C-alpha positions, 0 to 999 in steps of 0.5 A, spaced: 388 593 529 393 595 524 399 594 530 396 587 531 396 586 523 403 588 523 405 583 528 402 578 525 405 579 518 412 580 522 411 573 525 409 570 518 415 572 515 419 570 521 417 563 520 418 563 513 425 565 514 426 560 519 423 555 515 428 557 509 434 557 513 432 550 516 431 548 509 438 550 506 441 547 512 438 540 511 439 541 504 447 543 504 449 539 511 444 533 511 441 528 506 434 530 508 432 532 501 437 527 497 434 520 494 437 514 496 441 514 489 444 521 490 446 520 497 449 513 496 453 516 489 455 522 493 459 519 498 461 513 493 464 519 490 468 521 496 472 514 496 478 517 492 479 522 498 482 516 502 488 516 497 490 523 498 494 521 504 499 517 500 500 523 496 502 527 502 508 531 500 511 531 507 518 529 505 518 531 498 524 535 498 528 529 502 526 524 496 528 529 491 535 530 494 536 523 494 534 522 487 539 527 485 545 527 490 549 522 492 549 520 500 552 516 505 547 513 510 550 510 517 544 506 520 544 502 527 538 497 529 537 494 536 532 489 539 528 494 544 524 488 547 521 481 546 516 476 549 516 468 548 522 469 543 529 469 548 531 472 554 532 479 554 539 479 556 541 475 550 537 480 545 539 486 548 546 485 546 544 484 538 546 490 534 545 491 527 549 496 523 549 498 516 554 503 512 551 505 505 554 509 499 548 510 494 548 514 488 541 513 485 542 518 479 547 513 477 544 507 479 550 505 484 550 503 491 554 499 496 552 497 503 556 493 508 551 490 514 554 487 520 550 483 526 554 483 532 553 480 539 556 484 544 563 485 541 563 478 537 561 479 530 555 474 528 555 475 521 557 480 515 553 481 509 555 485 503 550 488 498 552 491 491 547 495 486 550 496 479 545 499 474 541 493 472 544 488 477 543 487 484 547 482 488 549 479 495 555 476 499 555 472 505 561 468 507 557 463 511 552 462 505 556 464 498 562 464 495 562 470 491 556 474 489 549 471 488 546 476 483 540 478 479 539 482 473 532 486 473 529 482 467 526 475 466 523 476 474 517 472 473 521 466 471 525 467 477 520 468 482 516 462 479 523 458 480 524 461 487 517 458 489 513 464 489 506 462 487 501 466 483 506 470 479 501 473 475 502 480 477 509 479 477 512 483 472 519 481 468 522 488 469 521 492 475 521 500 474 522 505 479 516 507 483 513 514 482 507 515 486 506 522 483 505 519 476 501 514 479 496 519 481 497 524 476 490 525 472 489 530 466 482 534 465 481 529 459 482 523 463 478 525 469 472 526 464 473 519 461 473 517 468 467 521 470 463 517 464 465 511 467 461 513 474 455 515 470 455 508 467 454 506 474 449 512 475 445 510 469 445 503 468 443 501 475 435 500 477 433 505 482 431 499 487 438 497 488 439 503 492 437 503 499 438 507 506 440 502 511 439 507 517 443 509 523 449 504 523 455 504 528 462 504 526 468 503 530 475 506 527 481 506 531 477 504 538 472 510 537 465 508 535 461 513 530 454 513 529 453 514 521 448 514 516 449 508 511 447 507 504 447 501 500 447 498 493 446 491 491 446 488 485 444 480 483 448 476 478 444 479 472 445 486 474 452 485 476 454 482 469 450 488 466 454 493 469 460 490 468 459 489 461 457 496 460 463 498 464 468 494 460 465 495 453 466 503 455 473 502 457 475 497 452 473 502 446 476 508 449 483 509 447 484 514 452 482 510 458 486 504 455 492 508 455 491 511 462 490 504 465 496 501 462 500 507 464 498 506 471 499 499 471 506 500 468 508 505 474 505 499 479 510 494 476 504 489 474 504 484 469 505 485 462 498 482 461 496 489 464 501 494 461 500 492 454 494 495 451 492 489 446 493 484 451 489 488 456 484 489 451 483 482 449 482 480 457 476 485 457 473 482 451 474 475 453 471 477 460 465 481 456 464 474 452 464 470 458 459 475 462 454 475 456 454 467 455 452 466 462 450 472 467 452 467 473 459 468 471 458 474 475 458 475 482 453 479 486 455 486 488 454 489 495 456 496 496 455 500 503 458 507 504 457 510 511 457 517 512 459 521 518 458 529 519 457 529 511 464 525 510 464 518 507 468 514 513 467 507 511 466 503 504 464 496 504 465 492 497 463 485 497 464 481 490 462 474 491 467 471 497 471 477 496 470 483 501 474 490 501 473 495 507 476 502 506 476 506 512 478 514 512 478 518 517 481 525 519 481 530 524 485 536 527 490 531 530 491 525 525 489 522 518 488 515 517 486 510 511 486 503 511 484 498 506 482 491 508 481 485 503 478 479 506 483 477 512 489 482 510 489 489 512 494 495 510 493 501 514 497 508 514 496 514 519 499 520 519 500 524 525 504 530 528 510 526 529 510 522 523 507 516 520 505 509 522 504 503 517 501 497 519 500 490 516 495 485 519 494 478 517 488 475 521 489 468 518 496 467 518 497 466 526 495 473 527 501 476 524 502 483 525 507 488 523 507 496 525 512 501 523 512 508 527 516 512 523 519 520 524 524 524 521 528 530 524 533 535 521 533 539 515 536 538 508 539 545 509 543 543 515 544 536 512 543 533 518 537 528 516 535 523 521 530 517 520 527 513 526 523 507 526 520 503 531 518 496 528 513 491 532 512 484 529 507 480 532 506 472 530 501 468 535 504 469 542 511 471 539 512 479 539 519 483 538 520 490 537 526 493 534 529 500 534 532 503 528 536 510 527 540 512 521 543 519 519 544 521 512 550 525 509 549 528 502 555 529 499 559 529 492 565 526 495 562 519 496 568 516 494 568 509 491 562 505 491 563 498 490 561 494 484 562 487 481 568 488 477 574 483 479 569 479 483 566 472 483 559 472 481 553 467 479 548 471 475 541 467 476 538 469 470 543 465 466 541 459 469 536 454 466 529 452 470 532 446 473 538 449 475 535 455 478 530 451 482 536 446 485 540 453 486 534 456 490 533 449 494 540 449 496 540 456 498 534 456 502 536 450 506 543 453 507 540 460 509 535 456 514 541 452 517 546 458 518 540 462 521 538 457 526 545 455 528 547 462 529 540 463 534 542 456 537 549 459 539 546 465 543 541 460 546 535 463 541 530 458 538 529 460 531 524 458 526 527 457 519 526 463 515 523 458 509 518 453 510 518 448 504 
């Protein structure tokens, strides 16, 4: 009888252990015990991980070397294949070569670009950068150098015909991706406070478990769990008011945002604390005056193996889809805003960059990039396969260069003694007319050169 009692006790303890292990597994590895709110927020917090791919320091030594040591670059580019553009026998003969001297540390660069058709030279283009000025020269188009100074860029862009210059700054600054992602402990705490506003100022009923959903990434289909947050115009307005109020009243957050906007080369309205604060206050008053000035918000996160592989954010007519997937062979991150998609994939060979516009005749640009050689052996080579598709037209370019880091770079051409035309010194009417004439001339030369080769080219600039 005692033996039977022991077996019963052992059986009960075994069942309790199994239930405990199962409970721990469900708690740690699944969302079984999570509320709809906590499950959504858990995977929403994963969104910044998608940006880690941009912070990869695969080529850190190379990029640092370029900033601190002068170098000579020898490049060549040819057409690998094409369809619905011209006979391949014609395109196979076209070669582009570049000889460049660059001293980034002292802000000097000169580059000679030659386009050949077999033994015939089709075009020669010269580029010069000297401190704050960049200019180009081409005998068929210019009489001397057309130069732009790195200032007053918003006015120049507007007169050139670029629509929507709101995000164009008056001066471009060096892009430093490490600084963009740099965040102090205090700043992280402040950003977490903003996330807490979303956690604490949204009704529980706004969260929902969408159930099992199929997600297709890189032609592979994954079965995911989806969680959503949906806010109507009133709830959307309240959330925006609370967030903007918090940010506008916090000097650390304001300084953090404006400093990042500076690094991203955004317009002065976003890089100046006072102007950004004014924009936020105006938005707050607009939302307080009428909640309908806010648009409904819908966010959906898709979980696969306890990782957020897709986030969909819909705000009115704007839809943003962020994909992030990683396995032992590759890591991919993509951002789609309505019809436009930017995608970056890292694999063992290198990187693949893609831009796609579904609306613009199916325009698609893919750059497959790899690098070989080492800094120590001074034999760095960069290779790219560039594929451009627009409608039924498709063309593939093959690019290759070799970098020679050297302190004996020789003379770098500058503007001294050369005939230059500084765009910045012209008034608006003169600038508009100049750009109109320049576009017309470039189109004419480009189309005529193609016609000489038997290629029917579309103009570069469309009126």
